[in-house]
Backbone as ProteinMPNN parsed JSONL, in Angstrom:
{"seq_chain_A": "TSTGGALGVNTKVNDDAGIAKQWDPSITIDAAGNFVLAWIDERNNNYDIYYQRYTSTGGVLGVNTKVNDDAGNAEQTSPDILTDVAGNFVIVWQDFRNANWDIYFQRYTGTGGALGVNTKVNDDTEGEFQMYPSISMDAVGNFVIVWQDSRNSDWDIYYQRYTSIGAALGANIRVNDDADNMYQKIPSISMDGVGNFVIVWQDYRYGQSNSDIIGQRYYSTGTSCKFV", "coords_chain_A": {"N_chain_A": [[100.543, 123.521, 122.638], [103.991, 122.362, 123.004], [104.278, 121.983, 125.239], [101.829, 120.867, 126.26], [100.384, 122.886, 126.574], [96.568, 124.132, 125.869], [95.946, 125.334, 122.614], [93.834, 127.46, 121.978], [90.142, 126.655, 121.217], [88.037, 123.726, 121.394], [87.44, 122.464, 118.232], [85.008, 122.133, 115.418], [84.889, 119.933, 112.995], [83.694, 118.84, 110.313], [81.883, 120.56, 107.946], [79.324, 120.235, 107.061], [75.883, 121.208, 107.307], [73.69, 120.108, 108.025], [72.541, 116.852, 109.724], [73.967, 114.773, 109.773], [75.596, 111.644, 110.817], [79.319, 111.609, 111.272], [82.222, 110.117, 111.913], [85.276, 107.771, 113.371], [87.895, 108.926, 113.223], [91.045, 109.966, 111.419], [94.135, 111.054, 111.69], [96.799, 113.11, 110.145], [100.324, 114.766, 110.14], [102.381, 117.078, 108.844], [106.111, 118.024, 108.424], [105.987, 120.818, 108.835], [104.142, 121.324, 110.324], [101.54, 121.229, 109.371], [98.534, 119.851, 109.335], [96.078, 117.05, 108.268], [92.96, 115.747, 108.519], [91.274, 112.617, 108.193], [87.77, 110.911, 107.788], [84.87, 109.102, 108.313], [82.142, 109.593, 106.79], [78.617, 110.69, 106.917], [77.267, 111.911, 105.323], [75.999, 112.06, 102.513], [73.732, 109.841, 102.927], [75.28, 107.522, 102.825], [77.988, 105.942, 103.875], [80.881, 107.525, 103.217], [84.444, 108.521, 102.432], [85.802, 111.103, 103.862], [87.908, 114.417, 103.711], [89.872, 116.915, 105.42], [91.906, 119.547, 105.212], [94.494, 121.501, 107.116], [96.058, 124.52, 108.338], [99.126, 124.705, 110.178], [98.716, 125.917, 111.997], [96.127, 126.263, 112.68], [94.398, 126.715, 110.775], [92.102, 126.569, 108.788], [92.268, 124.641, 105.442], [90.515, 125.033, 102.411], [87.937, 122.99, 101.545], [85.882, 120.631, 103.382], [86.155, 117.4, 101.555], [85.14, 114.672, 99.253], [86.696, 111.508, 99.555], [86.637, 108.997, 98.3], [85.858, 107.717, 95.038], [83.404, 106.429, 93.65], [80.655, 105.53, 91.966], [78.202, 104.87, 93.043], [76.302, 103.932, 95.69], [77.896, 102.438, 97.693], [79.188, 101.517, 100.919], [82.128, 103.113, 102.549], [84.447, 102.608, 104.666], [86.604, 102.68, 108.225], [88.817, 104.575, 107.659], [92.698, 105.408, 107.229], [95.369, 107.533, 107.417], [98.37, 109.337, 106.17], [100.909, 111.576, 106.162], [103.625, 112.508, 104.099], [106.902, 114.217, 104.79], [106.984, 116.344, 102.879], [104.62, 117.239, 102.608], [102.414, 115.747, 101.36], [99.738, 113.254, 100.967], [98.345, 110.398, 101.99], [95.336, 108.193, 101.574], [93.812, 105.956, 102.819], [91.562, 102.627, 103.256], [88.513, 100.9, 103.859], [86.4, 98.828, 101.523], [83.466, 98.612, 100.187], [82.505, 98.641, 97.358], [82.685, 96.763, 95.603], [80.826, 94.831, 96.115], [82.273, 93.305, 98.375], [84.217, 93.693, 100.798], [87.176, 95.519, 100.054], [90.622, 96.685, 99.773], [90.993, 100.159, 99.911], [93.253, 102.666, 97.742], [94.162, 106.463, 97.819], [95.997, 109.01, 96.731], [97.216, 112.058, 97.225], [98.296, 115.77, 96.319], [100.127, 118.304, 98.428], [98.758, 120.448, 98.835], [96.387, 119.319, 98.553], [95.468, 118.239, 95.795], [94.352, 115.574, 94.067], [96.196, 112.443, 93.216], [96.118, 110.642, 90.786], [93.453, 108.186, 90.425], [91.448, 106.414, 92.774], [92.96, 103.351, 94.154], [92.897, 99.903, 94.204], [94.13, 97.936, 96.192], [94.341, 94.806, 97.242], [94.685, 91.728, 95.856], [93.9, 89.689, 95.649], [91.457, 87.449, 93.512], [89.387, 86.336, 94.34], [86.761, 87.705, 95.601], [87.005, 87.665, 98.358], [86.884, 89.148, 101.723], [88.802, 91.919, 102.742], [89.82, 94.015, 105.164], [90.25, 96.726, 107.85], [92.41, 98.403, 107.153], [95.873, 99.729, 107.745], [98.485, 102.193, 107.219], [101.643, 103.37, 106.79], [104.92, 105.248, 106.137], [107.875, 105.889, 104.728], [110.646, 108.398, 104.263], [110.861, 109.437, 102.136], [108.667, 109.258, 100.907], [107.506, 106.494, 99.831], [105.427, 103.904, 100.806], [103.498, 101.641, 102.906], [101.206, 99.534, 102.87], [99.172, 97.542, 105.11], [96.549, 95.01, 106.324], [93.903, 93.242, 107.134], [92.753, 90.061, 106.157], [90.527, 87.408, 104.61], [91.291, 85.542, 102.618], [92.381, 82.93, 102.61], [90.503, 81.87, 103.69], [89.922, 81.799, 106.601], [91.15, 84.944, 108.7], [93.959, 86.295, 108.19], [97.005, 88.157, 107.752], [97.766, 90.582, 105.588], [100.068, 92.477, 103.658], [101.105, 95.385, 101.315], [103.576, 96.735, 99.241], [104.813, 100.06, 98.046], [106.051, 102.625, 95.875], [106.795, 105.634, 96.034], [105.127, 107.161, 94.167], [103.145, 105.998, 93.862], [103.318, 103.04, 92.9], [103.005, 99.514, 92.65], [104.929, 97.386, 94.428], [105.767, 94.666, 94.025], [103.871, 91.553, 94.666], [100.917, 90.963, 97.262], [101.661, 90.457, 99.831], [101.443, 87.734, 102.857], [101.545, 87.935, 106.276], [101.45, 86.702, 108.921], [103.005, 83.856, 110.246], [102.354, 81.611, 110.962], [100.824, 77.715, 110.888], [98.292, 76.69, 111.146], [94.642, 77.322, 111.023], [94.068, 79.521, 112.212], [92.742, 82.568, 113.66], [94.353, 86.17, 112.77], [93.978, 89.293, 113.542], [93.434, 93.055, 113.108], [95.399, 94.878, 112.391], [98.228, 96.839, 112.904], [101.064, 99.143, 111.44], [104.149, 100.543, 111.114], [106.933, 102.771, 110.015], [110.325, 103.065, 109.473], [112.812, 106.108, 108.734], [113.847, 104.824, 106.778], [112.534, 103.086, 105.584], [112.438, 100.514, 106.807], [110.418, 98.399, 108.151], [107.711, 97.381, 110.744], [105.308, 95.207, 111.787], [102.245, 94.718, 113.528], [99.884, 92.809, 115.166], [96.579, 91.444, 116.349], [96.387, 88.165, 117.439], [95.354, 84.887, 117.417], [96.895, 82.584, 117.402], [97.557, 80.961, 119.38], [94.996, 79.826, 120.483], [91.47, 80.557, 120.43], [90.37, 81.112, 122.406], [92.303, 82.827, 123.237], [93.863, 85.306, 122.908], [96.785, 87.096, 121.74], [99.477, 89.338, 121.058], [101.548, 89.769, 118.331], [104.284, 90.208, 116.576], [106.036, 91.436, 113.811], [108.899, 92.117, 112.121], [110.528, 93.642, 109.147], [112.522, 94.515, 106.508], [113.583, 97.205, 104.072], [113.097, 96.138, 101.771], [111.267, 94.357, 101.803], [112.269, 92.039, 102.751], [111.614, 89.62, 105.519], [112.831, 90.017, 108.936], [114.085, 88.768, 112.003], [112.914, 89.694, 115.466], [115.291, 90.774, 117.773]], "CA_chain_A": [[101.854, 123.69, 122.611], [104.792, 121.199, 122.633], [104.03, 121.485, 126.814], [100.846, 120.488, 126.525], [99.024, 124.091, 126.613], [95.748, 124.585, 124.648], [95.457, 126.823, 121.69], [92.426, 127.883, 121.01], [89.318, 125.951, 121.482], [87.664, 122.462, 120.367], [87.128, 122.792, 116.855], [84.394, 121.304, 114.576], [85.759, 119.596, 111.617], [82.683, 118.608, 109.268], [81.208, 121.248, 107.36], [78.073, 120.131, 106.922], [74.669, 121.813, 107.906], [72.6, 118.379, 108.381], [72.545, 116.271, 111.204], [74.353, 113.409, 109.204], [76.877, 111.611, 111.64], [80.914, 111.5, 111.209], [83.103, 109.315, 113.158], [86.158, 107.31, 113.256], [88.519, 110.098, 112.57], [92.222, 109.707, 111.268], [95.139, 112.346, 111.601], [98.306, 113.415, 110.091], [101.003, 116.332, 110.323], [103.78, 116.923, 108.126], [107.164, 118.569, 108.951], [105.927, 122.153, 108.809], [103.001, 121.348, 111.298], [100.322, 121.567, 108.708], [98.102, 118.551, 109.147], [95.076, 116.573, 107.827], [92.171, 114.593, 108.968], [90.091, 111.725, 107.493], [86.986, 110.119, 108.88], [83.531, 108.487, 107.904], [80.861, 110.457, 106.715], [77.037, 109.5, 106.119], [76.268, 112.99, 104.971], [75.175, 111.288, 101.278], [73.133, 108.977, 103.036], [75.601, 106.129, 103.229], [79.225, 106.059, 104.57], [81.74, 107.873, 102.782], [85.367, 108.897, 103.257], [86.293, 112.807, 103.569], [89.22, 114.89, 104.635], [90.03, 118.566, 105.176], [93.35, 119.986, 105.502], [94.669, 122.827, 107.982], [97.653, 124.881, 108.778], [100.181, 124.474, 111.389], [97.944, 127.202, 113.215], [94.582, 125.449, 113.06], [93.892, 127.589, 109.785], [91.291, 125.696, 107.291], [92.258, 125.372, 104.111], [89.602, 124.69, 101.521], [86.375, 122.541, 102.577], [86.068, 118.967, 103.477], [86.568, 116.817, 100.39], [84.971, 113.175, 99.62], [87.701, 111.002, 98.973], [86.278, 107.781, 97.735], [85.245, 108.127, 93.626], [82.871, 105.537, 93.037], [79.445, 106.615, 91.517], [77.058, 104.387, 93.701], [76.271, 104.555, 97.437], [78.418, 101.788, 98.471], [80.132, 101.737, 101.951], [83.655, 103.294, 102.768], [84.953, 103.134, 106.206], [87.999, 102.711, 108.478], [90.335, 105.304, 107.243], [93.705, 105.759, 108.136], [95.953, 108.65, 106.361], [99.983, 109.639, 106.4], [101.921, 112.665, 105.21], [105.26, 112.718, 104.471], [107.465, 115.582, 104.861], [106.436, 117.477, 101.983], [102.812, 117.774, 102.945], [101.674, 114.869, 100.723], [99.376, 112.534, 102.0], [97.838, 109.198, 101.466], [94.546, 107.944, 102.866], [93.665, 104.252, 102.437], [90.286, 102.613, 103.521], [88.0, 99.858, 103.44], [85.628, 99.718, 100.354], [82.308, 97.834, 99.607], [81.794, 99.011, 95.943], [82.555, 95.413, 94.402], [79.812, 93.908, 96.64], [82.758, 92.543, 99.132], [85.219, 94.331, 101.15], [88.276, 95.446, 99.402], [91.393, 98.049, 100.039], [91.533, 101.012, 98.467], [93.628, 104.053, 98.351], [94.128, 107.59, 96.902], [97.074, 109.963, 96.824], [97.233, 113.8, 97.279], [99.512, 116.352, 96.763], [100.31, 118.672, 99.647], [97.803, 121.295, 98.248], [94.725, 118.455, 98.013], [94.8, 117.555, 94.672], [94.295, 114.009, 93.703], [96.949, 111.939, 92.127], [95.315, 109.044, 90.314], [92.369, 107.775, 91.169], [90.996, 105.305, 94.032], [93.589, 102.281, 93.372], [92.596, 98.542, 94.912], [95.107, 97.412, 97.199], [94.279, 93.764, 97.13], [95.25, 91.209, 94.567], [92.749, 88.525, 95.391], [90.226, 87.566, 92.574], [87.976, 85.286, 94.623], [85.947, 88.197, 96.563], [86.825, 87.824, 99.979], [86.945, 90.26, 102.732], [90.36, 92.807, 103.026], [89.271, 95.123, 106.652], [90.858, 97.377, 108.841], [94.006, 99.104, 106.854], [97.034, 100.563, 108.208], [99.373, 102.912, 106.315], [102.855, 103.707, 107.316], [105.555, 105.869, 104.897], [109.311, 106.527, 105.059], [111.331, 109.642, 104.823], [110.988, 109.81, 100.859], [107.001, 108.783, 100.114], [107.458, 105.467, 99.864], [104.628, 103.472, 101.89], [103.415, 100.393, 102.915], [99.392, 99.081, 103.537], [98.796, 96.426, 106.127], [95.416, 94.617, 106.405], [93.05, 91.772, 107.403], [92.496, 89.365, 104.984], [89.849, 86.232, 104.593], [91.536, 84.568, 101.187], [92.482, 81.753, 103.123], [89.196, 80.762, 104.594], [90.302, 82.384, 107.73], [91.577, 85.937, 108.749], [95.249, 86.582, 107.806], [97.334, 89.442, 108.027], [98.569, 90.8, 104.543], [100.827, 93.904, 103.354], [101.633, 95.516, 99.943], [104.502, 97.81, 99.26], [103.894, 101.112, 97.138], [106.841, 103.585, 95.971], [106.175, 107.158, 96.461], [104.647, 107.523, 93.001], [101.812, 104.923, 93.846], [103.264, 102.023, 91.63], [103.193, 98.642, 93.689], [106.328, 96.833, 94.609], [105.633, 93.272, 94.022], [102.496, 91.368, 95.2], [100.523, 90.946, 98.582], [102.308, 89.428, 101.149], [101.084, 87.314, 103.737], [102.702, 88.511, 107.457], [101.61, 85.539, 109.691], [103.797, 82.417, 109.873], [101.366, 79.895, 111.95], [100.375, 76.573, 109.988], [96.854, 76.782, 111.337], [93.612, 78.385, 110.276], [93.625, 80.115, 113.432], [92.601, 84.107, 113.215], [94.537, 87.137, 113.094], [93.255, 90.61, 113.481], [93.544, 94.37, 113.39], [96.956, 95.025, 111.963], [99.195, 98.442, 112.653], [102.287, 99.5, 110.936], [104.962, 101.721, 111.304], [108.073, 102.367, 109.035], [111.12, 104.291, 109.945], [112.719, 107.071, 107.814], [114.686, 104.512, 105.295], [111.702, 102.277, 104.818], [112.581, 99.406, 107.272], [109.099, 98.297, 109.081], [107.345, 96.465, 111.587], [104.012, 95.033, 111.363], [101.795, 93.82, 114.648], [98.713, 92.64, 114.852], [95.889, 90.682, 117.464], [96.784, 86.595, 117.056], [94.692, 83.517, 118.238], [97.285, 81.139, 116.684], [97.17, 79.794, 120.644], [93.54, 79.038, 120.953], [90.711, 81.297, 119.858], [89.83, 82.48, 124.095], [93.897, 83.751, 124.194], [94.471, 86.041, 121.635], [97.921, 87.828, 121.839], [100.012, 90.52, 120.181], [102.588, 89.326, 118.068], [104.573, 91.283, 115.469], [106.999, 91.202, 112.428], [109.97, 93.296, 111.427], [110.956, 93.975, 107.621], [113.568, 95.425, 105.813], [112.745, 98.596, 103.422], [113.119, 95.31, 100.452], [110.134, 93.632, 102.135], [112.391, 90.741, 103.465], [111.171, 89.702, 106.971], [113.786, 89.78, 110.078], [113.717, 88.473, 113.174], [113.232, 90.174, 116.274], [116.715, 90.385, 118.558]], "C_chain_A": [[102.559, 122.066, 122.791], [104.316, 120.846, 124.185], [102.96, 121.045, 127.255], [100.045, 121.873, 126.978], [98.134, 124.182, 125.248], [95.793, 125.732, 123.919], [94.637, 126.469, 120.796], [91.47, 126.765, 121.878], [88.933, 124.418, 120.7], [87.106, 123.23, 119.367], [86.129, 122.023, 116.083], [85.007, 120.783, 113.244], [84.661, 119.56, 110.263], [81.943, 119.829, 109.182], [79.698, 120.986, 107.175], [77.195, 120.749, 107.563], [73.774, 120.896, 108.25], [73.017, 118.261, 109.643], [72.913, 114.98, 110.702], [75.548, 113.319, 110.271], [78.311, 111.16, 110.814], [81.474, 111.101, 112.553], [84.407, 108.771, 112.8], [87.415, 107.912, 112.447], [89.979, 109.385, 112.579], [93.253, 110.958, 111.179], [96.636, 112.235, 111.23], [99.08, 114.728, 110.152], [102.085, 115.92, 109.248], [104.985, 117.886, 108.852], [107.108, 119.868, 109.753], [104.713, 122.355, 110.088], [101.407, 121.316, 110.7], [99.613, 119.807, 109.119], [96.845, 118.362, 108.555], [94.307, 115.451, 108.27], [91.521, 113.829, 107.642], [89.156, 111.48, 108.046], [86.108, 109.619, 108.06], [82.746, 109.199, 108.201], [79.378, 110.02, 105.965], [76.144, 111.213, 105.607], [75.238, 113.029, 103.37], [74.601, 110.552, 101.556], [73.619, 107.711, 102.826], [76.968, 106.58, 103.559], [80.076, 106.14, 103.051], [83.195, 108.304, 103.405], [85.565, 110.722, 102.923], [87.365, 113.154, 104.489], [88.925, 116.399, 104.656], [91.455, 118.933, 105.829], [93.025, 121.286, 106.234], [96.105, 123.083, 107.96], [98.097, 124.589, 109.939], [99.062, 125.287, 112.51], [96.324, 126.883, 113.253], [93.813, 126.144, 111.488], [93.173, 126.571, 109.024], [91.952, 125.912, 105.925], [91.413, 124.349, 102.996], [88.553, 124.118, 102.36], [86.749, 121.056, 102.577], [85.722, 118.539, 101.986], [86.389, 115.157, 100.179], [86.285, 112.535, 98.597], [87.549, 109.632, 97.774], [85.432, 108.569, 96.267], [84.413, 107.133, 92.827], [81.357, 106.089, 93.064], [77.965, 106.08, 92.372], [77.142, 104.86, 95.005], [76.722, 103.186, 98.147], [79.192, 102.281, 99.746], [81.688, 101.751, 102.042], [83.832, 103.346, 104.142], [86.171, 102.615, 106.907], [89.279, 103.094, 107.854], [91.207, 105.512, 108.031], [94.44, 106.894, 107.0], [97.484, 109.025, 107.253], [99.997, 110.434, 105.536], [102.763, 112.519, 105.124], [105.81, 113.955, 104.609], [107.259, 116.77, 104.195], [105.337, 117.863, 102.08], [101.943, 116.896, 102.334], [100.993, 113.888, 101.013], [98.707, 111.289, 101.06], [96.556, 108.746, 102.153], [93.867, 106.516, 101.887], [92.48, 104.158, 103.755], [89.687, 101.137, 102.935], [86.954, 99.973, 102.559], [84.555, 98.651, 100.323], [81.763, 97.827, 98.237], [81.783, 97.696, 95.151], [81.823, 94.287, 95.082], [80.696, 92.856, 97.557], [83.413, 93.708, 99.474], [86.815, 94.439, 100.946], [88.879, 96.449, 100.16], [91.554, 98.564, 99.341], [92.618, 102.266, 99.084], [93.839, 104.921, 97.678], [95.201, 108.525, 97.526], [96.842, 111.195, 96.594], [98.342, 114.491, 97.183], [99.307, 117.298, 98.001], [99.114, 119.801, 99.705], [96.214, 120.613, 98.454], [94.476, 118.097, 96.792], [95.036, 116.135, 94.512], [95.205, 113.857, 92.78], [96.663, 110.78, 91.455], [93.899, 109.324, 90.536], [92.334, 106.742, 92.32], [91.601, 104.19, 93.302], [92.974, 101.031, 94.725], [93.999, 98.279, 95.234], [95.37, 95.839, 97.059], [94.129, 92.823, 96.161], [94.226, 89.881, 94.434], [91.711, 88.759, 94.583], [88.684, 86.471, 93.298], [86.622, 86.363, 95.805], [85.257, 88.037, 98.134], [87.261, 88.977, 100.553], [88.457, 90.74, 102.632], [89.391, 93.767, 104.097], [90.387, 95.583, 107.254], [92.403, 97.655, 108.191], [94.458, 99.851, 107.782], [98.065, 101.134, 107.38], [100.564, 103.416, 107.356], [103.899, 104.037, 105.821], [106.901, 106.233, 105.387], [109.595, 107.965, 104.736], [110.744, 110.354, 103.135], [109.508, 109.824, 100.282], [106.8, 107.361, 100.069], [106.588, 104.726, 101.025], [104.369, 101.822, 101.833], [101.605, 100.458, 103.384], [99.483, 97.686, 104.267], [97.407, 96.345, 106.059], [94.934, 93.417, 106.677], [92.592, 91.482, 106.345], [91.897, 87.566, 104.846], [90.477, 85.441, 103.306], [91.854, 83.433, 101.437], [91.602, 80.967, 103.805], [89.351, 81.502, 105.847], [90.906, 83.665, 107.918], [93.235, 85.765, 108.926], [95.773, 88.118, 108.008], [98.246, 89.632, 106.828], [99.407, 92.544, 104.269], [101.052, 94.246, 101.758], [102.518, 96.796, 99.973], [104.343, 98.697, 98.03], [105.69, 102.163, 97.094], [106.193, 104.961, 96.196], [105.477, 107.557, 95.302], [103.051, 106.756, 92.919], [102.186, 103.654, 92.868], [103.986, 100.873, 92.642], [104.31, 97.607, 93.074], [105.934, 95.222, 94.982], [104.038, 92.533, 94.245], [102.165, 91.268, 96.895], [101.084, 90.103, 99.506], [101.665, 89.189, 102.657], [102.045, 87.258, 104.966], [102.522, 87.397, 108.16], [102.224, 84.217, 109.674], [103.179, 81.373, 110.342], [100.981, 78.908, 110.477], [99.048, 76.676, 110.351], [96.25, 77.779, 110.909], [93.027, 79.159, 111.663], [93.792, 81.935, 112.831], [94.007, 85.248, 113.933], [94.234, 88.457, 112.577], [93.68, 91.688, 113.64], [94.938, 94.684, 113.374], [97.261, 96.488, 112.295], [100.47, 98.074, 112.18], [102.854, 100.868, 111.258], [106.428, 101.478, 111.019], [109.233, 103.499, 109.527], [111.784, 105.215, 108.865], [113.344, 106.215, 106.432], [113.843, 103.105, 104.967], [112.24, 100.81, 105.303], [110.99, 99.395, 107.924], [108.471, 97.298, 109.743], [105.583, 96.789, 111.325], [103.205, 94.649, 112.565], [100.675, 93.631, 114.605], [98.108, 91.663, 116.224], [95.898, 89.226, 116.877], [96.125, 85.749, 118.007], [95.509, 82.438, 117.936], [97.303, 80.229, 118.309], [96.059, 79.487, 121.165], [92.666, 80.279, 120.765], [89.973, 81.852, 121.388], [91.17, 82.723, 124.232], [94.228, 84.141, 122.786], [95.638, 87.108, 122.296], [98.644, 88.737, 120.685], [101.563, 89.792, 119.482], [102.91, 90.177, 116.875], [105.751, 90.367, 114.753], [107.743, 92.143, 112.04], [110.298, 92.751, 109.677], [111.932, 95.141, 107.293], [112.781, 95.908, 104.682], [112.621, 97.283, 101.923], [112.123, 94.764, 100.596], [110.772, 92.436, 102.529], [112.129, 90.971, 104.763], [112.722, 89.295, 107.939], [113.334, 89.495, 111.194], [113.904, 89.466, 114.252], [114.579, 89.874, 117.088], [116.514, 90.986, 119.957]], "O_chain_A": [[101.979, 120.981, 122.745], [104.002, 119.69, 124.469], [102.845, 120.772, 128.449], [99.09, 121.78, 127.75], [98.525, 124.265, 124.084], [95.711, 126.878, 124.36], [94.506, 125.827, 119.753], [91.841, 126.161, 122.884], [89.445, 124.055, 119.641], [86.488, 124.29, 119.463], [86.518, 120.855, 116.084], [85.652, 121.566, 112.547], [84.892, 120.268, 109.282], [81.361, 120.235, 110.188], [78.986, 121.99, 107.199], [77.601, 121.012, 108.695], [72.937, 121.322, 109.045], [73.578, 119.032, 110.421], [72.266, 114.017, 111.114], [76.272, 114.25, 110.624], [78.277, 110.428, 109.826], [81.321, 111.492, 113.71], [84.84, 109.299, 111.776], [87.836, 107.523, 111.357], [90.258, 108.494, 113.381], [92.918, 111.864, 110.416], [97.48, 111.527, 111.78], [98.429, 115.771, 110.216], [102.497, 114.806, 108.923], [104.663, 118.473, 109.885], [107.714, 120.147, 110.787], [104.5, 123.429, 110.649], [100.373, 121.365, 111.365], [100.302, 118.786, 109.129], [96.291, 119.411, 108.226], [94.806, 114.334, 108.411], [91.331, 114.259, 106.504], [89.325, 111.77, 109.23], [86.474, 109.624, 106.884], [82.438, 109.574, 109.332], [79.112, 109.359, 104.96], [74.951, 111.514, 105.569], [74.224, 113.683, 103.126], [74.43, 109.868, 100.547], [72.845, 106.771, 102.648], [77.092, 107.803, 103.505], [80.053, 105.34, 102.115], [83.298, 108.454, 104.623], [85.442, 111.308, 101.848], [87.72, 112.618, 105.538], [88.004, 116.977, 104.079], [91.878, 118.509, 106.904], [92.002, 121.968, 106.192], [97.044, 122.329, 107.705], [97.3, 124.167, 110.777], [98.842, 125.021, 113.692], [95.53, 127.456, 113.998], [92.616, 125.933, 111.289], [93.86, 125.633, 108.618], [92.154, 126.998, 105.383], [91.661, 123.156, 102.817], [88.248, 124.489, 103.493], [87.641, 120.472, 101.961], [85.055, 119.293, 101.277], [87.175, 114.37, 100.708], [86.688, 112.859, 97.48], [88.188, 109.425, 96.742], [84.696, 109.556, 96.292], [84.582, 106.951, 91.621], [80.908, 106.865, 93.908], [76.903, 106.703, 92.359], [77.779, 105.823, 95.432], [76.047, 102.777, 99.092], [79.799, 103.35, 99.687], [82.417, 100.804, 101.747], [83.275, 104.252, 104.762], [86.922, 102.016, 106.138], [90.308, 102.469, 107.595], [91.028, 105.759, 109.224], [94.009, 107.005, 105.852], [97.687, 109.009, 108.467], [99.442, 110.377, 104.439], [103.274, 112.261, 106.214], [105.008, 114.885, 104.523], [107.309, 117.91, 104.656], [105.025, 118.948, 101.59], [100.744, 117.036, 102.577], [101.784, 113.151, 101.603], [98.594, 111.239, 99.835], [96.579, 108.876, 103.377], [93.603, 106.313, 100.702], [92.329, 104.909, 104.719], [90.113, 100.457, 102.002], [86.385, 101.064, 102.568], [85.065, 97.545, 100.498], [80.769, 97.175, 97.92], [81.024, 97.517, 94.198], [82.016, 93.098, 94.827], [80.25, 91.716, 97.681], [83.347, 94.698, 98.745], [87.612, 93.679, 101.496], [88.26, 97.096, 101.005], [92.043, 98.242, 98.258], [92.794, 102.674, 100.232], [93.805, 104.543, 96.507], [95.228, 108.746, 98.737], [96.156, 111.439, 95.601], [99.361, 114.117, 97.764], [98.279, 117.088, 98.644], [98.568, 119.94, 100.8], [95.157, 121.241, 98.495], [93.366, 117.634, 96.526], [96.087, 115.654, 94.935], [95.335, 114.577, 91.791], [97.278, 109.802, 91.878], [93.34, 110.397, 90.764], [93.416, 106.298, 92.705], [91.195, 103.864, 92.186], [92.711, 101.327, 95.89], [94.908, 98.458, 94.424], [96.519, 95.499, 96.778], [93.214, 93.14, 95.402], [93.893, 89.272, 93.417], [91.041, 89.791, 94.624], [87.578, 86.112, 92.892], [85.818, 85.833, 96.572], [84.187, 88.129, 98.735], [87.974, 89.772, 99.94], [89.307, 89.872, 102.433], [88.287, 94.166, 103.727], [91.442, 94.949, 107.226], [93.415, 97.167, 108.694], [93.781, 100.536, 108.548], [98.606, 100.265, 106.696], [100.364, 103.776, 108.516], [103.81, 103.415, 104.762], [107.015, 106.867, 106.436], [108.684, 108.759, 104.973], [110.319, 111.501, 103.0], [109.265, 110.406, 99.225], [105.643, 107.044, 100.343], [106.978, 104.901, 102.18], [104.835, 101.002, 101.042], [101.024, 101.297, 104.073], [100.006, 96.763, 103.644], [96.816, 97.386, 105.772], [95.654, 92.454, 106.413], [92.073, 92.277, 105.561], [92.68, 86.623, 104.961], [89.794, 84.442, 103.086], [91.674, 82.64, 100.512], [91.732, 79.861, 104.331], [88.224, 81.962, 106.025], [91.575, 83.751, 106.888], [93.661, 85.07, 109.848], [95.062, 89.062, 108.353], [99.337, 89.062, 106.814], [99.065, 93.571, 104.857], [101.171, 93.288, 100.994], [102.21, 97.776, 100.651], [103.806, 98.222, 97.03], [106.356, 102.339, 98.115], [105.022, 105.114, 96.545], [105.082, 108.704, 95.507], [102.13, 106.952, 92.126], [101.321, 103.29, 92.072], [105.044, 101.031, 93.252], [104.535, 97.187, 91.939], [105.852, 94.766, 96.122], [103.07, 93.204, 93.888], [103.062, 91.476, 97.713], [100.69, 88.962, 99.747], [101.42, 90.086, 103.463], [103.139, 86.7, 104.879], [103.581, 86.77, 108.168], [101.725, 83.443, 108.857], [103.538, 80.226, 110.076], [100.894, 79.33, 109.324], [98.474, 76.811, 109.271], [96.736, 78.835, 110.505], [91.856, 79.31, 112.013], [94.559, 82.413, 111.995], [94.488, 85.213, 115.065], [94.227, 88.728, 111.376], [94.575, 91.652, 114.486], [95.576, 94.73, 114.427], [96.452, 97.329, 111.901], [100.981, 96.974, 112.389], [102.29, 101.921, 111.554], [107.101, 100.535, 111.436], [108.942, 104.638, 109.895], [111.162, 105.072, 107.812], [113.365, 106.707, 105.303], [114.306, 102.199, 104.275], [112.479, 99.957, 104.449], [110.457, 100.482, 108.151], [108.687, 96.175, 109.288], [104.908, 97.754, 110.966], [103.823, 93.616, 112.824], [100.126, 94.417, 113.832], [98.905, 91.188, 117.033], [95.38, 89.106, 115.767], [96.285, 85.847, 119.224], [95.044, 81.314, 118.128], [97.089, 79.017, 118.356], [96.008, 78.905, 122.249], [93.336, 81.281, 121.015], [89.196, 82.804, 121.458], [91.489, 82.884, 125.41], [94.703, 83.5, 121.849], [95.361, 87.832, 123.251], [98.265, 88.728, 119.514], [102.489, 89.387, 120.185], [102.043, 90.777, 116.239], [106.192, 89.236, 114.955], [107.188, 93.128, 111.554], [110.251, 91.598, 109.249], [112.028, 96.292, 107.719], [111.723, 95.422, 104.282], [111.944, 97.707, 100.987], [111.648, 94.437, 99.508], [109.959, 91.534, 102.735], [112.269, 92.073, 105.293], [113.516, 88.415, 107.604], [112.214, 89.891, 111.519], [114.919, 90.158, 114.177], [114.971, 88.708, 117.064], [117.397, 90.877, 120.808]]}, "name": "protein", "num_of_chains": 1, "seq": "TSTGGALGVNTKVNDDAGIAKQWDPSITIDAAGNFVLAWIDERNNNYDIYYQRYTSTGGVLGVNTKVNDDAGNAEQTSPDILTDVAGNFVIVWQDFRNANWDIYFQRYTGTGGALGVNTKVNDDTEGEFQMYPSISMDAVGNFVIVWQDSRNSDWDIYYQRYTSIGAALGANIRVNDDADNMYQKIPSISMDGVGNFVIVWQDYRYGQSNSDIIGQRYYSTGTSCKFV"}
């Protein structure tokens, strides 16, 4: 409950009958309390992304559903998930189907119906690695995805804005403003109801033995603004 009282007991989410591993879960909840979980799943002898929907009372809606639509046995890991107020949700993950790590997302209706297909987020063409995505969403379903990116021969932070129907707004944008080839890793993002957002990450610009937490604020248009 909202006061911390347990409702029911510990409940297993994955419905496979074997001994495959499932790990690295992410969860989101809509305005009515219905929730969806996404995780890495090894039931197909490789790493896939699955999700499971629940009612606000913990009732199971449907079955475990595979998210990635590739036909091969490439690995998909590091899922993150977010729901809008109406219950529609987006899952983002890092994907090795192109023989390098890319960022993909998949949109769903509130009833779990796929909206479109798996969509690649990073727009580089050099086969560099993109990893550790994070997603956030405003009140009307517009969303931003942020990730760790090696296209510049070191790790940087990039983001991409999308409309509520999954249309890209502009191009991938680099977040960190340092001039050196230092590493920036493990980003996280949060967005307010009108679309302004803040990205934070682990930053080594002051030396590889000294990681700091650095952030950048943005308006809903993607224009950066200073902390005050």
